[in-house]
C-alpha positions in Angstrom: -50.3 53.7 -32.8 -50.5 53.7 -29.0 -51.5 50.0 -29.0 -48.7 49.1 -31.4 -46.2 51.0 -29.3 -47.4 49.3 -26.1 -47.2 45.9 -27.9 -43.7 46.6 -28.9 -42.7 47.5 -25.4 -44.3 44.4 -24.0 -42.6 42.1 -26.6 -39.3 43.7 -25.9 -39.7 43.3 -22.1 -40.8 39.7 -22.6 -37.7 38.9 -24.8 -35.4 40.5 -22.3 -36.9 38.5 -19.5 -36.6 35.3 -21.4 -32.9 36.0 -22.2 -32.3 36.8 -18.6 -33.9 33.5 -17.5 -31.9 31.5 -20.0 -28.7 33.2 -18.8 -29.6 32.2 -15.2 -31.1 28.8 -15.7 -29.2 27.7 -18.9 -26.9 24.7 -19.2 -23.9 24.9 -16.8 -25.5 27.4 -14.4 -27.3 26.3 -11.3 -29.1 27.8 -8.3 -27.7 27.4 -4.8 -28.5 24.0 -3.4 -29.0 20.8 -5.3 -29.9 20.9 -9.1 -30.6 18.2 -11.6 -28.1 18.2 -14.5 -27.6 16.1 -17.7 -28.2 12.4 -17.3 -26.0 9.5 -18.2 -27.2 7.3 -21.0 -28.0 4.5 -18.6 -28.2 4.0 -14.8 -24.9 3.0 -13.3 -24.1 2.3 -9.6 -20.6 1.5 -8.3 -19.1 3.7 -11.1 -16.1 6.0 -10.9 -15.6 9.7 -11.6 -12.5 11.9 -11.9 -11.7 15.5 -12.9 -8.9 16.1 -15.3 -7.9 19.5 -16.8 -11.1 21.1 -15.7 -13.3 18.3 -17.2 -15.4 15.7 -15.4 -15.3 12.0 -16.6 -17.4 9.0 -15.5 -16.6 5.4 -16.1 -18.0 1.9 -15.6 -20.7 0.9 -13.1 -22.9 -2.1 -12.4 -24.9 -3.7 -15.2 -27.7 -6.3 -15.2 -25.4 -9.0 -16.5 -21.9 -7.5 -16.7 -20.3 -4.2 -15.6 -20.5 -1.2 -17.9 -17.6 -0.3 -20.3 -18.8 3.3 -20.9 -16.4 6.2 -20.4 -18.0 9.6 -20.8 -17.1 13.3 -20.4 -19.5 15.9 -19.1 -19.9 19.0 -21.2 -21.2 21.8 -19.0 -21.9 24.1 -22.0 -24.5 21.6 -23.3 -25.3 20.0 -19.9 -24.7 16.5 -21.5 -22.4 13.5 -21.3 -20.3 12.9 -24.4 -18.9 9.3 -25.0 -15.2 8.8 -25.1 -13.3 5.6 -25.9 -14.7 2.7 -23.8 -12.9 1.0 -21.0 -10.8 -2.0 -22.0 -13.2 -4.1 -19.8 -16.4 -3.4 -17.9 -15.7 -2.4 -14.3 -17.7 -1.8 -11.2 -16.7 -1.0 -7.6 -13.2 0.0 -8.8 -10.9 2.9 -8.2 -10.6 5.9 -10.4 -8.4 9.0 -10.1 -6.5 11.6 -12.1 -2.8 12.4 -11.7 0.0 13.8 -13.8 -2.3 14.5 -16.8 -3.8 11.0 -16.9 -6.9 9.2 -15.6 -6.3 5.8 -13.9 -8.8 3.0 -13.3 -7.8 0.0 -11.2 -9.2 -3.1 -9.6 -12.9 -3.7 -9.2 -15.2 -6.4 -10.5 -14.2 -6.9 -14.2 -15.8 -9.0 -16.9 -14.9 -12.7 -17.0 -15.1 -15.9 -14.9 -16.3 -14.9 -11.4 -17.4 -17.5 -8.9 -18.3 -16.3 -5.4 -17.6 -19.7 -3.9 -14.0 -19.6 -5.3 -13.1 -16.1 -4.4 -15.1 -15.2 -1.3 -15.6 -11.7 -2.6 -19.2 -10.6 -1.9 -20.5 -7.0 -1.5 -21.4 -6.3 2.1 -22.0 -10.0 2.8 -24.7 -10.3 0.0 -24.5 -12.9 -2.7 -23.8 -11.8 -6.3 -24.7 -14.9 -8.2 -28.0 -13.7 -9.5 -26.6 -10.9 -11.7 -22.9 -10.9 -11.9 -21.6 -14.4 -12.5 -19.5 -13.1 -15.5 -17.4 -10.8 -13.3 -14.2 -11.4 -11.2 -12.1 -9.3 -8.8 -9.3 -7.6 -10.7 -5.8 -6.3 -10.0 -5.4 -4.7 -13.5 -4.9 -1.0 -14.0 -5.1 1.2 -17.1 -4.6 4.9 -17.8 -6.0 7.4 -20.4 -5.2 10.9 -21.4 -7.1 13.3 -23.7 -3.9 13.8 -25.8 -3.7 10.2 -27.1 -7.3 9.2 -26.4 -6.5 5.5 -25.8 -6.3 3.3 -22.8 -2.9 1.9 -22.0 -2.0 -0.9 -19.6 -0.2 0.0 -16.3 1.4 -1.9 -13.5 -1.2 -4.0 -11.8 -2.2 -3.7 -8.2 -0.2 -6.0 -5.9 -3.4 -8.0 -5.5 -7.1 -8.0 -6.6 -9.1 -5.3 -4.8 -12.8 -4.3 -5.1 -15.0 -1.8 -3.3 -12.2 0.7 -2.7 -11.1 4.2 -3.5 -8.2 5.4 -5.6 -7.1 8.7 -4.1 -4.6 11.2 -5.6 -2.5 12.8 -2.9 1.0 14.4 -2.9 1.9 13.1 -6.4 0.9 9.5 -5.4 -2.2 7.3 -5.9 -3.5 5.6 -2.8 -5.6 2.4 -3.2 -7.5 2.4 0.1 -10.4 0.2 1.2 -11.7 -3.2 0.2 -13.9 -6.0 1.4 -11.2 -7.7 3.4 -9.2 -6.1 6.1 -5.7 -7.2 5.1 -4.2 -4.1 6.8 -2.5 -3.1 3.6 -2.4 0.2 1.7 -1.2 0.2 -1.9 0.7 3.3 -3.1 1.4 4.0 -6.8 4.2 6.3 -8.0 3.2 7.5 -11.5 6.8 8.5 -12.3 8.3 5.2 -11.4 5.2 3.4 -12.6 5.3 1.0 -9.7 3.3 0.1 -6.6 4.5 -0.3 -3.0 2.7 -1.5 0.1 2.3 -0.1 3.5 0.8 -1.5 6.7 -2.4 0.0 8.0 -3.9 -0.1 11.5 -6.5 -2.8 12.0 -10.0 -1.8 10.9 -9.1 1.0 8.5 -10.1 -1.1 5.6 -13.9 -1.5 5.8 -16.5 -2.7 3.2 -18.6 0.3 2.0 -16.3 3.0 3.5 -15.7 6.2 1.5 -12.3 7.9 1.3 -11.5 11.5 0.3 -8.8 14.1 0.7 -9.7 16.9 3.1 -7.4 19.6 4.4 -4.4 17.8 2.9 -5.2 14.5 4.7 -6.7 11.2 3.8 -10.1 10.6 5.5 -11.8 7.1 5.6 -15.4 7.3 6.7 -18.2 4.9 7.6 -18.5 1.4 6.1 -19.0 -1.8 8.0 -17.1 -3.3 10.9 -18.0 -6.6 12.6 -21.1 -6.9 10.5 -22.5 -3.5 11.7 -22.6 -0.1 9.9 -20.3 2.3 11.6 -19.8 6.0 12.3 -16.0 5.5 12.5 -13.6 7.9 10.8 -9.8 7.4 10.3 -7.5 10.1 9.2 -4.0 9.8 7.6 -1.5 12.7 7.7 1.1 12.5 4.9 3.3 14.9 6.9 3.6 12.7 9.9 2.9 9.4 8.3 0.6 8.6 11.2 -3.1 7.5 11.4 -5.5 8.9 14.0 -9.1 8.6 14.9 -11.3 11.3 13.3 -14.6 12.7 14.5 -17.5 10.2 14.4 -19.9 10.7 11.6 -23.3 12.2 12.5 -24.9 8.9 11.5 -23.8 5.4 10.7 -23.5 5.0 7.0 -22.3 2.6 4.3 -22.0 3.2 0.6 -21.9 7.0 0.9 -20.2 9.6 -1.3 -17.9 12.4 -0.2 -16.2 15.5 -1.5 -14.1 18.3 -0.1 -15.7 21.6 -1.2 -15.4 25.2 -0.1 -13.4 24.4 3.0 -15.8 21.7 4.3 -16.0 18.0 4.0 -19.3 16.9 2.5 -20.9 13.4 3.1 -23.9 12.5 0.9 -26.4 9.6 0.8 -25.4 6.0 1.4 -27.4 3.4 3.4 -28.3 3.7 7.1 -27.6 1.6 10.1 -29.8 -1.3 8.9 -27.7 -1.5 5.6 -31.0 -1.4 3.7 -32.5 2.1 4.0 -31.1 4.4 1.3 -30.4 7.9 2.6 -31.0 11.3 1.1 -29.0 13.1 3.8 -26.3 15.7 3.1 -23.9 16.6 5.9 -20.8 18.9 6.0 -17.9 18.9 8.5 -16.4 22.2 9.5 -12.8 21.5 10.4 -12.3 24.9 12.2 -15.2 24.3 14.5 -14.9 20.5 14.5 -18.6 19.9 14.0 -20.8 18.1 11.5 -23.8 20.1 10.3 -26.9 19.0 8.3 -26.8 20.8 5.0 -30.0 19.6 3.6 -31.3 16.7 1.5 -30.4 15.2 -1.8 -32.9 15.4 -4.7 -33.5 11.6 -4.1 -32.1 8.9 -1.8 -28.7 7.7 -3.3 -26.1 5.1 -2.5 -23.0 3.9 -4.3 -22.9 7.1 -6.3 -19.6 8.9 -7.3 -18.8 12.5 -6.3 -16.3 15.0 -7.6 -15.8 18.8 -7.5 -15.9 20.7 -10.8 -15.7 24.4 -10.8 -18.1 25.8 -8.2 -20.1 22.7 -7.6 -20.2 19.1 -6.3 -21.3 16.7 -9.0 -23.0 13.5 -7.7 -23.2 11.0 -10.5 -25.1 7.7 -10.9 -25.6 5.4 -7.9 -28.8 3.7 -7.0 -31.7 3.6 -4.7 -30.5 0.2 -3.4 -27.0 -1.3 -2.9 -25.2 -4.6 -3.1 -27.4 -7.2 -4.8 -30.0 -4.6 -5.8 -27.5 -2.1 -7.3 -28.0 -3.0 -11.0 -31.8 -3.1 -10.7 -32.1 0.3 -9.0 -29.2 2.1 -10.7 -29.8 5.7 -11.5 -28.5 7.8 -14.5 -28.9 11.1 -12.6 -26.3 13.8 -12.3 -27.0 16.3 -9.5 -25.0 19.4 -8.8 -24.7 21.2 -5.4 -23.6 24.8 -5.4 -23.4 27.5 -2.6 -24.1 31.2 -2.6 -21.0 33.2 -3.6 -19.7 35.3 -0.7 
């Protein structure tokens, strides 16, 4: 009887411990720091992500022959990606953002009839012929909402644009970046469904730069200028309508990811000053103290990944261990999540 009683107690304690472990480590819950989450079906670098109505979506990305058309939603309850209706065309190095209840995708390399000799578009000065002859720079834009579940055509960008960010700020979409410095910013009004153009200071548009909203302002960081990877930062204030120089990055980087999270600006991965070494660094900028601080390291070196904040974490999706020409061959299907200790 004593042994039976003891066995019952041990079994009860074991079941309770297992339930507690499942509650802590189950799908959708993560420890402080970086955690591996549900993977995409295939590796995808140069993809886009956006958060709409508390849900994370991922689209497109580089493929071995043509860009991906996949459009997926992350389900935190099951820690898995659920397919949605595919993009109208495969896209890579495009812009993606959510505003006014819809997700927009614009520009990028799209399937169909690309010739580097004809267009001059080449990622970071590297040839694309070996893997992406079927793609071409696009100006097209589409939008999707969970209510109707279909992609609808929208007003096209004023001109083709690749390797840029589509940023939602103050009820507008800003198409910022590109491989050519034409000193032009495209601004989309979702109510008027039309684009306008604004002049930028020289050098704000840089191949491989990353843009993000931080403290209500638009930050453009890193990239390449004059053939060199740079630490340069440019900041746009919507209130004043003026651009200013921001704090230099802690290291020169191209193809990095960025997110504004818990009052700090996070910069993750990318490629270093030689434009070849893929980084696993994770930095954060404290605006109050005006300093960059090393947060730690990613789970693996990552470049051309996409980042978004969902709930209490930064989600770093896709990317690759190599960029440019090597992006499709080194593409990752990883989804990693960064969380911090609750105060």
